[in-house]
C-alpha positions in Angstrom: 11.3 12.4 -16.8 13.2 15.6 -17.4 16.7 15.4 -18.9 18.2 17.0 -15.8 16.4 14.4 -13.6 17.8 11.6 -15.8 21.4 12.9 -15.5 21.0 13.4 -11.7 19.7 9.8 -11.5 22.7 8.5 -13.5 25.1 10.4 -11.3 23.6 8.9 -8.1 23.7 5.4 -9.7 27.4 5.7 -10.6 28.2 7.0 -7.2 26.4 4.2 -5.4 27.9 1.6 -7.8 31.4 3.0 -7.0 30.5 2.6 -3.3 29.7 -1.0 -3.7 25.9 -0.8 -4.0 23.3 -2.1 -6.5 20.6 0.5 -7.2 17.0 -0.2 -8.2 14.1 2.0 -9.0 11.2 0.1 -7.5 8.0 0.2 -5.4 8.0 -0.7 -1.7 4.6 -2.0 -0.7 2.7 -3.8 2.0 -0.8 -5.3 1.3 -3.2 -6.2 4.1 -6.3 -8.4 3.9 -8.5 -6.3 6.1 -11.5 -8.7 5.8 -9.9 -10.9 8.4 -9.9 -8.1 11.0 -13.8 -8.0 11.2 -15.3 -8.9 14.6 -17.7 -11.7 15.2 -20.6 -9.7 13.8 -18.6 -9.0 10.6 -17.8 -5.4 11.5 -14.5 -3.7 11.1 -14.3 -1.6 14.3 -12.4 1.8 14.3 -8.7 1.4 14.8 -5.3 1.2 13.1 -4.3 -1.2 10.3 -0.6 -1.9 10.4 1.6 -2.2 7.3 5.1 -3.5 6.7 5.0 -5.5 9.9 5.6 -8.9 8.2 8.2 -9.9 5.6 8.0 -12.6 2.9 7.9 -16.2 3.9 5.8 -15.7 7.0 2.0 -15.6 7.5 0.7 -12.2 8.5 -1.0 -9.0 7.3 -4.4 -10.9 7.4 -3.2 -13.7 5.2 -3.1 -17.3 6.5 -0.5 -18.3 3.9 3.1 -17.2 3.9 3.5 -13.8 2.3 5.1 -13.6 -1.2 6.3 -10.8 -3.4 2.7 -10.4 -4.4 1.9 -9.1 -0.9 5.0 -7.3 0.2 8.4 -6.1 -0.9 9.9 -6.7 2.5 12.4 -9.6 2.3 12.2 -12.7 4.5 13.0 -11.9 8.1 12.6 -8.2 7.7 9.5 -7.8 9.9 8.9 -4.1 10.5 12.3 -2.9 9.4 14.6 -2.8 6.4 17.1 -5.7 6.4 20.8 -5.1 6.9 22.6 -4.0 3.7 19.5 -2.4 2.2 18.4 1.3 2.2 15.4 2.9 0.6 14.5 6.5 -0.3 10.9 7.1 -1.1 9.9 10.0 -3.3 6.3 8.9 -3.9 3.7 7.7 -1.3 0.1 6.5 -1.5 -2.7 4.3 -0.2 -3.9 1.7 -2.7 -7.6 0.8 -2.5 -7.7 -2.3 -4.6 -10.1 -2.3 -7.6 -11.7 -5.5 -6.2 -12.8 -3.6 -3.1 -16.5 -2.9 -3.0 -17.4 0.7 -3.9 -18.9 1.5 -0.5 -15.6 0.5 1.2 -13.6 2.6 -1.2 -15.7 5.6 -0.2 -15.4 4.7 3.4 -11.6 4.5 3.4 -11.3 7.6 1.3 -13.5 9.7 3.7 -13.2 8.0 7.1 -9.5 7.1 7.5 -6.1 8.7 7.7 -2.5 7.7 7.0 0.4 8.0 9.4 4.0 6.9 9.6 5.8 5.9 12.8 9.5 5.5 13.6 10.6 4.9 17.2 8.9 7.7 19.2 8.2 9.9 16.2 4.8 10.0 14.5 4.0 11.7 11.2 0.2 12.1 10.7 0.2 12.3 6.9 -3.5 13.2 6.9 -6.8 12.0 5.4 -6.5 9.0 3.0 -8.2 11.0 0.3 -5.2 13.2 0.0 -2.8 10.2 -0.4 -4.3 8.5 -3.4 -2.8 5.6 -5.3 -5.0 4.5 -8.1 -2.5 4.0 -10.9 -2.6 0.3 -10.5 -5.1 -2.5 -11.1 -8.0 -2.9 -13.6 -9.0 0.2 -15.4 -11.8 1.0 -17.8 -13.1 4.3 -19.2 -16.4 2.9 -20.6 -19.2 0.5 -20.0 -21.0 -1.4 -22.7 -23.7 -4.1 -23.0 -26.0 -5.6 -25.6 -28.6 -6.6 -23.0 -31.6 -4.2 -22.7 -31.8 -2.2 -19.4 -28.5 -3.6 -18.2 -25.2 -1.9 -17.4 -22.0 -3.9 -17.1 -19.5 -2.1 -14.8 -15.9 -3.1 -15.3 -13.3 -2.9 -12.5 -12.2 0.7 -12.2 -9.8 2.4 -9.8 -9.1 5.6 -11.8 -5.7 6.9 -13.0 -4.6 8.9 -10.0 -0.8 8.4 -9.3 0.9 8.3 -5.9 1.6 11.6 -4.3 5.0 12.9 -5.2 7.2 13.9 -2.3 9.1 17.0 -3.5 12.9 17.2 -3.3 13.8 17.7 0.3 10.7 15.9 1.5 11.6 12.4 0.7 11.3 9.6 3.3 14.6 7.9 4.1 14.9 4.4 5.5 18.4 3.4 6.5 19.2 -0.3 6.9 17.8 -1.9 10.1 15.5 1.0 10.9 11.8 0.8 11.5 9.3 0.9 8.7 5.8 1.4 10.0 2.8 2.9 8.2 -0.8 2.8 9.5 -4.2 3.5 8.1 -6.5 4.4 11.0 -10.3 4.2 10.5 -12.6 6.5 12.5 -15.9 4.7 12.2 -17.1 1.1 12.0 -18.1 -0.6 8.7 -19.7 -3.9 7.7 -17.3 -6.1 5.8 -19.9 -7.3 3.4 -20.3 -6.8 -0.4 -23.2 -4.4 0.0 -22.3 -2.7 3.3 -25.4 -4.2 5.1 -25.2 -6.2 8.3 -24.1 -9.9 8.1 -27.0 -12.3 7.4 -27.7 -15.7 6.0 -27.4 -14.4 2.4 -24.9 -11.7 3.2 -21.7 -13.1 4.5 -18.4 -11.4 5.5 -16.1 -11.1 2.5 -13.2 -13.4 2.5 -10.7 -10.9 1.1 -10.6 -7.1 1.0 -7.2 -5.8 0.0 -5.6 -2.5 1.1 -2.0 -1.4 0.5 0.4 1.3 1.4 2.9 1.8 -1.4 6.0 3.9 -1.9 8.1 4.5 -5.1 11.7 5.3 -4.9 15.3 4.1 -4.9 16.6 0.9 -3.2 20.3 0.7 -2.5 21.7 -2.8 -1.8 25.2 -3.6 -0.8 26.9 -5.8 -3.3 27.9 -9.1 -1.7 28.7 -11.2 -4.8 
């Protein structure tokens, strides 16, 4: 962070504090288990995957159990919108392909899907997922090693690519009680199996494949206590 950025941030913090708000620098994220969207043949058909539609404490996003802070930053009851008293300004945005996702699926979502943001009647087609990377999280390794002859051990890797920074003036603003809706739309079908082949007796549908849309920015929360 540059010194001028730090001073600007401190000024904003003090102004918000004086206005009766708590200020946090934090990610806003929504994670979806896309494996559960496969059809009866184990195929994920072309279509849109919705993010931020379900808040904590409620089953959704492809999870049978109630969502926790591990799956979404949306508070309880905030389904598809920011709750009252909370505002968020995003200055970074990206699509997070979890390191546990099979390699062929990472390639598929990178090359055969695109990101969009929706608010009321407005749609922003952000563009191909490959141009909105978020690989700064998860397991990382820069090497492989083994003592077993003719064997390579591959560790979980998702690179070191950060989220795309939204330059000053291009931030995304989410006022309280306004819609928050991102979608990753696939353009081809894909087998939801570990090897990308069709489902078979020894090739089942994966139970969990995680995909996220994440933003980084400032949350402003009205002080109530």
